[in-house]
C-alpha positions in Angstrom: -8.3 38.0 15.0 -8.8 36.2 18.3 -6.1 33.9 19.8 -8.2 30.7 19.5 -9.3 31.4 15.9 -5.5 32.0 15.0 -4.7 28.9 16.9 -7.7 26.7 14.7 -6.4 28.4 11.0 -2.6 27.3 11.9 -4.3 23.8 12.4 -6.0 23.7 9.2 -3.1 25.3 7.3 -1.3 22.1 8.9 -4.1 20.2 8.0 -3.6 21.2 4.5 0.3 20.7 4.4 -0.2 17.0 5.9 -2.9 16.3 3.0 -0.1 17.8 0.6 2.5 15.6 1.6 0.3 12.7 1.5 -0.1 13.7 -2.2 3.1 13.6 -3.0 3.4 10.2 -1.4 0.7 8.9 -3.4 2.3 10.1 -6.4 5.5 8.6 -5.6 3.7 5.5 -4.6 1.8 5.0 -7.9 5.4 5.4 -9.7 6.7 2.9 -8.0 3.7 0.6 -8.4 4.4 1.0 -11.7 7.9 0.2 -11.7 7.3 -3.0 -9.9 4.8 -4.0 -12.5 7.3 -3.8 -14.9 9.8 -5.9 -13.0 7.2 -8.5 -12.7 6.6 -8.8 -16.4 10.3 -8.3 -17.0 11.2 -11.1 -14.2 13.9 -8.8 -12.7 13.9 -10.2 -9.4 16.7 -8.4 -7.7 14.8 -5.1 -8.9 11.6 -6.3 -7.7 13.3 -6.5 -4.6 14.4 -3.2 -4.4 11.0 -1.8 -5.4 9.6 -3.7 -2.3 12.0 -2.3 -0.2 11.1 0.9 -1.3 7.7 0.3 -1.0 8.2 -0.5 2.6 10.2 3.0 3.2 7.4 4.8 1.6 4.7 3.0 3.6 6.2 3.9 6.9 6.5 7.8 5.7 2.7 7.6 4.7 1.5 5.8 8.2 3.4 8.8 10.0 0.9 11.2 8.0 -1.9 9.3 8.8 -0.7 9.5 12.5 -0.4 13.1 12.1 -3.7 13.8 10.6 -5.1 11.8 13.4 -3.2 14.3 15.8 -4.6 17.5 13.9 -7.9 15.9 13.6 -7.9 15.5 17.8 -6.5 19.3 17.8 -9.1 20.6 15.8 -11.7 18.7 17.6 -10.5 20.3 20.8 -10.2 23.9 19.6 -13.3 23.4 18.1 -15.2 22.3 21.5 -16.2 18.8 19.3 -16.1 15.4 20.7 -13.2 13.9 19.6 -14.4 10.4 19.5 -16.9 11.0 16.7 -15.7 13.8 15.0 -14.3 12.5 11.4 -11.6 14.7 9.5 -14.6 15.2 6.8 -16.7 16.9 9.5 -13.8 19.1 10.5 -13.2 20.3 6.7 -16.4 21.7 6.6 -15.8 24.1 9.4 -12.2 25.4 7.8 -12.1 29.0 6.9 -13.4 29.7 3.4 -10.0 29.6 1.5 -8.2 26.6 3.0 -11.7 24.6 2.7 -11.7 25.1 -0.9 -7.9 23.7 -1.1 -8.5 21.1 1.2 -11.8 19.5 -0.5 -9.7 19.7 -3.8 -6.7 18.0 -2.3 -9.0 15.2 -0.7 -10.7 14.5 -4.1 -7.1 14.5 -5.9 -5.9 12.2 -3.2 -9.3 9.8 -3.4 -8.4 9.7 -7.3 -4.5 8.8 -6.5 -5.9 6.3 -4.0 -8.1 4.3 -6.9 -5.1 4.7 -9.2 -3.1 2.7 -6.8 -5.5 0.3 -6.0 -6.2 -0.5 -9.9 -2.1 -1.2 -10.2 -2.3 -3.2 -7.3 -5.0 -5.6 -8.7 -2.9 -5.7 -11.9 0.2 -6.9 -10.0 -1.9 -9.4 -8.0 -3.3 -10.7 -11.1 -0.2 -11.0 -12.9 1.4 -12.7 -9.9 -1.2 -15.0 -9.4 -1.5 -15.7 -13.2 2.4 -16.8 -13.1 2.1 -18.7 -10.0 -0.7 -20.7 -11.3 1.2 -21.1 -14.4 4.2 -22.7 -12.6 2.0 -25.0 -10.9 0.5 -26.2 -14.0 4.0 -26.7 -15.4 4.5 -28.5 -12.4 2.0 -30.9 -12.7 2.7 -31.4 -16.4 6.2 -32.8 -15.2 5.1 -35.1 -12.4 3.9 -38.5 -12.9 0.0 -39.2 -13.1 -1.4 -39.2 -9.5 2.0 -37.7 -8.0 0.9 -34.3 -6.5 3.3 -31.4 -5.3 2.1 -31.0 -1.7 3.3 -34.7 -1.4 6.8 -34.4 -2.5 7.5 -30.8 -1.1 6.6 -28.7 1.9 5.4 -25.5 2.3 9.0 -24.2 2.2 9.8 -26.2 -1.1 12.3 -28.4 0.4 11.3 -32.3 -0.5 9.0 -33.6 2.1 9.4 -37.4 0.8 12.7 -37.9 -0.1 13.1 -41.8 -1.4 16.7 -42.3 -0.8 18.3 -40.6 2.0 21.3 -40.2 -0.4 19.4 -39.0 -3.4 21.0 -35.4 -4.5 18.4 -34.7 -7.3 14.7 -35.4 -7.6 14.0 -36.4 -11.2 10.1 -35.9 -10.8 10.2 -32.6 -11.6 
C-alpha cells in the first residue's frame, strides 16, 4: 500500500474514532437531558443547576469533537486532492475504503437518530419550562389588582420598579 493511501486510510480511521466519540457524547447528552427533565418536573432547582453545568461541560467536549471533524475533513480533502471549501464530510465518506465506509455510514445514521432524540427531549423541556412560566404569570395576574400590570410594578430583574413609599419593605400586591 503506497504511503499516501496509508495516510488516507489512517485519516478515515481517525474520522471513525471521532464519530464514535461523538456518539458517546450524544448518548451522554440524552441521559443528561432526561435527568434535566426529571429535575424540572420535580422542581429540584439545585439539581437543575448541576445538570446545566454538566450540559455546558459536555457541550464543550462536543464542540471540540466537531472542530476535530472539520480538521479531518480538511486533511482528507488535501490527501484526496479535492477542494476543501466545497468538499463536505458526506462527500468524503463515499470515498472511504469499503469496511470503514460501512462503519462510518452506520455511525452517521445512528448519530442522526440520537440528534433527533435530543431535539425531541429539548422540545419537551422547553414546553415544560414555558408552561411553568405562563402558569406563574397567570397566578401573578390573578393576585394583582384589576388594571395593574406586572411590567409596571417590576423591572426585568424582578425588582420593584415603582415603589409607592420609599420605606415600604413588602409589596402587598402579590
